[in-house]
C-alpha positions in Angstrom: 60.6 -42.3 -32.1 61.4 -38.6 -32.0 62.5 -37.5 -35.4 63.7 -34.2 -33.9 66.3 -35.9 -31.8 69.0 -35.6 -34.5 68.4 -31.8 -34.7 67.6 -31.8 -38.4 66.5 -28.2 -38.5 69.4 -25.8 -38.7 69.9 -23.3 -35.9 67.5 -21.1 -37.9 64.4 -23.2 -37.2 62.5 -25.2 -34.6 61.8 -28.9 -35.1 58.3 -30.2 -34.5 58.0 -33.9 -34.2 55.2 -35.6 -36.2 54.3 -39.2 -36.4 57.0 -40.7 -38.5 58.3 -37.3 -39.7 59.3 -33.9 -38.6 58.6 -30.3 -39.7 60.9 -27.4 -39.3 59.3 -24.0 -38.4 61.8 -21.5 -39.8 62.8 -18.2 -38.3 61.8 -15.1 -40.3 64.1 -14.8 -43.3 64.7 -18.6 -43.8 63.0 -21.3 -45.8 63.7 -24.9 -46.9 62.9 -28.3 -45.5 65.6 -27.8 -42.7 65.5 -23.9 -42.8 68.8 -24.0 -44.6 68.0 -21.3 -47.2 68.5 -17.6 -46.5 65.6 -15.7 -48.1 67.1 -12.7 -49.9 65.0 -9.7 -48.8 66.5 -7.7 -51.6 64.9 -9.8 -54.3 61.8 -7.6 -54.1 63.9 -4.5 -54.9 62.8 -2.6 -51.8 65.2 0.4 -52.2 64.0 3.4 -54.2 65.9 6.0 -56.2 68.7 3.5 -57.2 69.6 2.8 -53.6 71.7 -0.3 -53.1 70.0 -3.1 -51.2 72.1 -5.3 -48.8 70.6 -8.5 -47.4 71.5 -8.6 -43.7 71.8 -11.6 -41.4 73.4 -11.2 -38.1 73.8 -14.0 -35.6 72.3 -13.2 -32.2 72.0 -15.4 -29.2 68.3 -15.5 -28.3 67.0 -17.0 -25.1 64.9 -19.5 -27.0 64.6 -23.0 -25.6 64.9 -25.9 -28.0 63.7 -29.5 -27.5 66.5 -32.0 -27.6 64.4 -34.9 -26.4 60.8 -35.1 -25.4 61.2 -33.2 -22.1 64.9 -32.0 -22.2 65.4 -28.4 -23.1 68.5 -26.4 -23.9 69.4 -22.8 -24.9 69.8 -22.5 -28.7 71.8 -20.1 -30.8 69.2 -18.7 -33.1 69.8 -16.4 -36.0 68.1 -13.0 -35.7 67.4 -11.8 -39.2 67.6 -8.0 -39.7 66.2 -8.1 -43.2 67.8 -5.6 -45.5 69.5 -2.2 -45.5 69.3 0.4 -48.2 72.4 2.4 -49.0 71.2 5.6 -50.5 72.8 7.7 -53.3 73.7 11.2 -52.3 70.7 13.4 -52.1 68.3 10.7 -50.7 67.6 9.3 -47.3 65.0 7.1 -45.5 64.7 3.4 -44.8 64.1 2.7 -48.5 65.8 5.9 -49.9 62.4 7.3 -50.6 63.1 10.8 -49.3 64.7 13.4 -51.6 66.7 15.6 -49.2 65.6 19.2 -49.5 68.8 21.1 -50.0 66.8 24.4 -49.9 65.8 23.7 -46.3 68.9 25.7 -45.0 67.8 28.7 -47.2 71.2 29.0 -49.1 70.0 31.7 -51.4 70.9 35.2 -50.2 69.2 38.5 -50.9 65.7 37.0 -51.4 66.9 34.6 -54.1 64.4 31.8 -54.9 65.8 28.3 -54.2 64.8 25.3 -56.3 65.6 21.9 -54.8 67.3 19.4 -57.1 68.7 15.9 -56.5 71.7 16.4 -54.2 71.9 20.0 -55.3 69.9 23.3 -55.6 69.8 26.4 -57.8 69.1 30.0 -56.9 67.1 32.4 -59.0 68.6 35.7 -58.2 66.6 39.0 -58.0 67.7 41.9 -60.2 70.9 43.4 -59.0 72.4 40.1 -57.7 74.3 37.2 -59.1 76.4 34.2 -58.0 75.5 30.6 -57.0 73.8 31.9 -53.9 72.9 35.4 -55.1 75.6 36.7 -52.8 77.2 39.1 -55.3 75.8 42.6 -55.5 76.1 43.7 -59.1 77.6 47.2 -59.5 75.5 48.7 -62.2 77.9 51.6 -62.5 80.9 49.5 -63.3 80.3 49.7 -67.0 80.1 53.6 -66.7 76.6 53.9 -68.2 76.3 57.6 -67.2 77.3 60.1 -69.9 78.2 63.0 -67.7 78.4 63.9 -64.1 74.9 65.5 -64.1 73.4 62.2 -65.3 75.6 60.4 -62.9 73.8 62.2 -60.0 70.4 61.7 -61.5 70.9 58.0 -62.0 72.4 57.7 -58.5 75.4 55.8 -59.7 78.1 55.3 -57.2 
């Protein structure tokens, strides 16, 4: 007698007939006597940097042949398991959110400012004479009228 005749394995496994029994060989991502349990690939916490893990299962028609009876074959709908997907917080990327995006890559600091990469941000250390988030503002040192008289004004090269 063929114990696989009743198709005991869900569409996520292949039935192997044994003497007086059967065994289900489960597709990746499934377990259980009849391959009925979806393995949660997120249980191992694969996402880094507080990324959110989403267990993904998508049905895909695969061209696998399944045994119905000893020599009778048919096409089976099998479940293709895509595993998991990490949804990264802003400032991170990569399959497991393992890469801190370098916001300094675009060189946002003007006037030779020094950029320091942060998480989803950056800061600019401005050289003397400049200020602003991106060191874009030229400080007018003469605005406070530091020169005492016009002679000193010329000597200090104030504008």
